C-alpha positions in Angstrom: -4.3 56.1 242.0 -1.6 58.7 240.4 -2.4 61.5 237.9 -0.8 61.5 234.2 -0.1 65.2 232.7 -1.5 65.7 229.8 0.5 66.3 227.6 -0.4 69.0 224.3 -0.7 67.5 220.0 1.1 68.7 217.5 5.0 69.9 217.1 6.2 69.8 220.5 8.8 72.8 220.0 7.9 74.4 222.4 3.9 75.5 223.8 2.1 77.4 222.2 1.1 81.5 222.9 -1.2 83.3 220.9 0.2 86.2 218.9 -0.6 89.7 221.0 -1.5 92.9 220.1 0.4 94.3 217.1 1.3 98.4 217.2 -0.6 100.1 215.0 -3.2 97.5 214.7 -6.3 100.1 215.2 -5.9 100.9 219.4 -4.0 98.3 220.4 -5.5 94.8 219.5 -9.1 96.1 219.9 -12.7 95.1 218.0 -12.6 97.2 215.3 -8.9 97.1 214.8 -9.0 92.9 214.5 -11.5 93.7 211.9 -9.5 96.3 210.3 -7.0 93.9 209.7 -8.8 91.0 209.1 -10.6 93.4 205.9 -7.2 93.6 204.6 -5.5 90.4 204.4 -9.7 89.3 203.0 -8.6 91.9 200.5 -4.4 90.6 199.9 -5.8 87.7 199.2 -8.5 88.4 196.6 -5.4 90.7 195.0 -3.0 87.6 194.6 -5.7 86.1 194.2 -6.7 88.6 190.8 -2.9 88.7 190.3 -2.4 84.9 189.6 -5.2 84.1 187.6 -4.2 87.1 185.7 -0.9 85.2 185.0 -2.0 82.1 183.4 -5.4 83.7 181.5 -2.2 85.7 179.5 0.2 82.5 179.2 3.0 83.4 181.2 2.0 80.7 184.2 1.1 77.0 184.3 1.6 77.0 187.4 -2.9 75.8 187.9 -2.1 74.1 191.1 -0.7 77.3 192.9 -3.4 80.2 191.6 -6.1 77.4 192.4 -5.0 77.1 196.5 -4.7 80.7 196.3 -8.2 81.1 195.4 -9.6 79.3 197.2 -7.8 81.0 200.1 -9.3 84.0 199.2 -13.5 82.3 198.8 -12.4 80.4 201.7 -11.6 84.1 203.2 -13.6 85.5 202.2 -17.0 83.5 203.1 -15.4 84.0 206.4 -15.7 87.2 207.0 -18.9 87.6 205.5 -19.8 86.0 208.4 -18.0 87.4 211.2 -20.6 90.4 209.0 -23.5 88.6 209.8 -22.3 87.9 213.4 -21.9 91.7 214.2 -24.5 93.0 212.9 -26.9 89.7 213.9 -25.5 90.7 217.3 -26.2 95.2 216.6 -29.8 94.5 216.1 -30.3 91.8 218.7 -28.8 95.5 221.1 -32.3 97.7 219.6 -34.2 95.0 220.2 -33.5 95.3 224.8 -35.3 97.0 226.0 -33.6 100.2 228.4 
């Protein structure tokens, strides 16, 4: 029997290489640095959504689809950060319950 190689699913423009740690982010890709970056991105999405809502409310923009998509992205990002926070707190509490 000849074995067939497993082919990647998705775009066929090369293989996916995850991004490495970015320079200047926390302690060179540390967990704290990744959390800081995620919080900053969530904050940026919230500010973008607020700005678009303000433009629509003032009548300067009539692009409701883009505004709603931006609001939903901000909401999902916030919910993700909330769940990450809950998991971190839960892990901390579990560690504190351990007997040494």
